[in-house]
C-alpha positions as CSV (number, residue, x, y, z in Angstrom):
1,M,-44.7,0.2,119.4
2,T,-46.4,-2.4,117.2
3,R,-44.8,-3.7,114.1
4,H,-46.9,-1.2,112.0
5,G,-46.5,1.7,114.5
6,W,-44.8,3.9,112.0
7,L,-48.1,4.0,110.0
8,R,-50.3,4.6,113.0
9,R,-48.2,7.4,114.4
10,H,-46.9,9.1,111.2
11,A,-48.8,8.0,108.0
12,M,-52.1,8.9,109.6
13,P,-51.3,12.5,110.4
14,L,-50.0,13.0,106.8
15,L,-53.3,11.8,105.3
16,V,-56.0,14.1,106.4
17,L,-59.7,14.7,105.1
18,G,-62.9,16.6,105.8
19,V,-66.0,18.2,104.3
20,L,-65.9,21.9,103.5
21,S,-69.1,23.9,103.8
22,A,-70.1,26.1,100.9
23,A,-69.4,29.9,101.2
24,P,-72.3,32.3,101.4
25,A,-73.5,33.7,98.1
26,H,-72.2,37.2,98.9
27,A,-68.7,36.0,99.9
28,Q,-65.6,36.2,97.8
29,A,-64.7,33.0,96.0
30,V,-62.6,30.6,98.0
31,V,-59.2,29.4,96.7
32,T,-58.9,25.6,96.5
33,E,-55.8,23.5,95.8
34,Y,-55.6,19.7,95.3
35,R,-52.4,17.7,95.9
36,D,-51.9,14.1,95.2
37,Y,-49.2,12.0,97.0
38,V,-47.9,8.5,96.8
39,V,-46.6,6.5,99.8
40,T,-43.8,4.0,99.4
41,V,-42.3,1.7,102.0
42,D,-38.8,0.4,101.3
43,G,-39.4,1.6,97.7
44,K,-42.6,-0.3,97.1
45,D,-45.9,1.6,96.4
46,S,-48.1,1.2,99.4
47,G,-50.7,3.9,99.3
48,K,-52.0,7.2,98.0
49,T,-53.1,10.5,99.6
50,H,-55.4,13.1,98.2
51,V,-55.2,16.4,99.9
52,T,-57.5,19.5,99.5
53,I,-56.3,22.9,100.8
54,T,-58.9,25.7,100.9
55,D,-58.3,29.4,101.7
56,Q,-61.7,30.6,102.8
57,D,-62.8,34.2,102.5
58,D,-62.9,34.7,106.3
59,G,-59.2,33.9,106.6
60,T,-59.6,30.2,107.7
61,L,-57.3,27.7,106.1
62,V,-58.6,24.2,105.8
63,M,-56.5,21.2,105.0
64,A,-58.5,18.1,104.1
65,A,-57.6,14.6,102.7
66,K,-58.4,11.0,102.4
67,A,-56.0,8.1,102.3
68,A,-55.7,4.3,102.2
69,V,-52.4,2.5,102.9
70,R,-51.8,-1.2,102.3
71,V,-48.6,-3.1,103.2
72,N,-48.0,-6.8,102.3
73,K,-44.7,-8.5,103.2
74,G,-45.0,-12.2,103.0
75,V,-47.2,-13.5,105.8
76,F,-47.5,-9.9,107.2
77,S,-50.3,-7.7,105.9
78,Y,-51.5,-4.3,107.2
79,S,-54.2,-1.8,106.2
80,Y,-54.8,1.7,107.3
81,D,-57.6,4.1,106.3
82,V,-58.1,7.6,107.5
83,Q,-60.3,10.7,107.1
84,A,-59.6,14.0,108.9
85,T,-59.5,17.7,108.7
86,E,-57.5,20.6,110.2
87,W,-58.7,24.2,110.5
88,W,-56.3,27.0,110.9
89,K,-56.7,30.8,111.4
90,A,-54.0,33.4,112.0
91,D,-51.5,30.5,112.2
92,R,-53.3,28.9,115.1
93,L,-55.0,25.5,115.1
94,V,-58.7,26.2,115.7
95,G,-60.1,22.8,114.8
96,I,-59.1,19.2,114.1
97,K,-61.1,16.0,113.3
98,I,-59.6,12.6,112.6
99,S,-61.3,9.2,112.1
100,A,-58.9,6.3,111.5
101,N,-59.1,2.5,111.1
102,D,-55.7,1.1,112.1
103,N,-55.8,-2.5,110.9
104,G,-59.2,-3.0,112.5
105,T,-58.7,-0.7,115.5
106,R,-60.7,2.5,115.3
107,M,-59.5,5.9,116.7
108,E,-61.4,9.2,116.9
109,L,-59.8,12.5,117.6
110,S,-61.4,16.0,117.6
111,G,-60.6,19.4,118.8
112,A,-62.1,22.9,118.7
113,A,-61.1,26.4,119.9
114,D,-62.1,27.2,123.5
115,G,-61.1,30.8,124.1
116,N,-57.3,31.0,123.5
117,Q,-56.9,27.2,123.8
118,L,-57.8,24.1,121.9
119,R,-60.1,21.6,123.6
120,L,-58.9,18.2,122.4
121,K,-60.8,14.9,122.7
122,V,-59.1,11.6,122.0
123,N,-61.6,8.8,122.1
124,A,-63.3,9.5,125.4
125,R,-60.6,11.7,127.0
126,E,-60.6,15.4,126.9
127,R,-58.1,18.2,127.8
128,L,-57.0,21.7,126.9
129,L,-54.0,22.5,124.8
130,R,-52.2,25.6,123.4
131,Q,-53.2,26.6,119.9
132,D,-49.8,27.8,118.6
133,L,-48.5,24.3,118.0
134,W,-47.5,22.4,114.9
135,V,-49.4,19.3,114.0
136,N,-47.3,16.4,112.9
137,S,-49.2,16.1,109.6
138,F,-46.5,18.6,108.7
139,W,-48.6,19.6,105.7
140,K,-47.6,23.3,106.1
141,L,-44.4,24.7,107.3
142,A,-44.3,25.9,110.9
143,D,-44.3,29.7,111.6
144,S,-40.9,31.4,110.9
145,R,-40.3,32.0,114.6
146,Y,-39.8,28.2,115.0
147,H,-37.2,27.9,112.2
148,N,-33.8,26.8,113.6
149,N,-35.5,26.7,117.0
150,S,-37.6,24.6,119.3
151,V,-41.2,24.0,118.2
152,P,-44.2,22.6,120.1
153,V,-45.6,19.6,118.1
154,L,-49.0,17.8,118.4
155,D,-49.0,14.1,117.6
156,A,-52.4,14.0,115.9
157,D,-52.8,10.3,116.4
158,T,-52.3,10.2,120.2
159,G,-53.1,13.8,121.2
160,R,-49.8,14.0,122.9
161,E,-47.4,16.9,122.7
162,Y,-43.6,17.1,122.4
163,V,-40.9,19.7,121.9
164,G,-39.2,19.3,118.5
165,Q,-36.2,21.0,117.0
166,L,-36.8,22.4,113.5
167,K,-33.6,22.9,111.4
168,Y,-33.4,24.5,108.0
169,I,-31.2,22.4,105.7
170,G,-31.3,24.4,102.5
171,A,-32.9,25.0,99.1
172,E,-33.1,22.0,96.9
173,K,-34.7,21.0,93.6
174,I,-36.8,17.8,93.5
175,T,-39.0,16.3,90.8
176,V,-42.8,16.6,91.1
177,G,-44.4,14.6,88.4
178,K,-41.9,15.1,85.6
179,Q,-41.1,18.7,86.5
180,P,-38.3,20.1,88.7
181,A,-39.5,22.1,91.6
182,K,-37.7,24.5,94.0
183,T,-38.2,23.3,97.6
184,Y,-36.9,24.2,101.1
185,H,-35.6,21.3,103.1
186,F,-36.2,21.2,106.8
187,R,-35.5,18.5,109.5
188,V,-37.5,18.1,112.7
189,S,-36.1,16.0,115.5
190,G,-36.7,15.6,119.2
191,G,-39.8,13.4,118.9
192,P,-40.1,9.6,118.4
193,L,-38.5,9.9,114.9
194,T,-36.5,12.3,112.8
195,H,-38.4,13.7,109.8
196,D,-37.0,15.2,106.6
197,L,-39.5,17.6,105.1
198,W,-39.5,19.5,101.8
199,Y,-41.8,22.5,101.2
200,D,-42.5,24.5,98.1
201,E,-42.6,28.3,97.7
202,S,-46.1,28.4,99.2
203,H,-44.7,26.6,102.3
204,R,-46.8,23.5,101.7
205,L,-45.5,19.9,101.9
206,V,-44.0,18.3,98.8
207,R,-42.0,15.4,100.3
208,H,-41.7,13.7,103.7
209,E,-39.2,11.0,104.6
210,F,-38.4,9.0,107.8
211,T,-37.2,5.6,108.9
212,E,-38.6,3.4,111.6
213,K,-37.4,-0.1,112.5
214,G,-35.3,-0.2,109.3
215,Q,-38.3,0.7,107.0
216,R,-37.9,3.7,104.8
217,V,-41.1,5.6,104.3
218,V,-41.5,8.3,101.7
219,V,-44.6,10.4,101.0
220,H,-44.0,12.3,97.7
221,M,-46.3,14.7,95.9
222,V,-46.9,13.7,92.2
223,A,-49.4,16.4,91.2
224,V,-50.9,19.7,92.2
225,R,-54.0,21.3,90.7
226,R,-55.7,24.6,91.4
């Protein structure tokens, strides 16, 4: 893995964006939520993430975001920009689109439902995957059947799959902005790294922590608007 591999493999899936089409005039109003996160590396502010979550009237849940990360450590500098979208329906991944610029190297990933499977394309390579997997953006909590159990995970950067172990740690209060918030702490292991994840009562991500090559990375929500 490159020196900045932790960003390519993990910051990118956390920072996801897309364009949402307007609902038909006769449809019920969609429900949209906006979440703002800051990214720190070894305690230093290194980027921001702006996430939009939309519950559409047909039952589709869309998570969208845009992010830019910059790391400067002496002679080492690194930049990362990403735009992507995930579409979910009945707790199944029915679409995904990611466009990233990893320090000058571009990556394109897209996927769409094909029957009961997901047809995934990473750059020029294409294959079929199961739909009932958890994307390592980790923006929403995995289905309850995976709690304290094994869980299939899609690495949204590479298109690879792995089997993780999802463990519930407990209920905890953390600060969001200046307000305390009740969260549920989970830990997922079994992949390249171990991730600590905190979700609010709507089972959406509030905080994400992991360490790679001695660098502590934290993605923390600072505001939510509806």
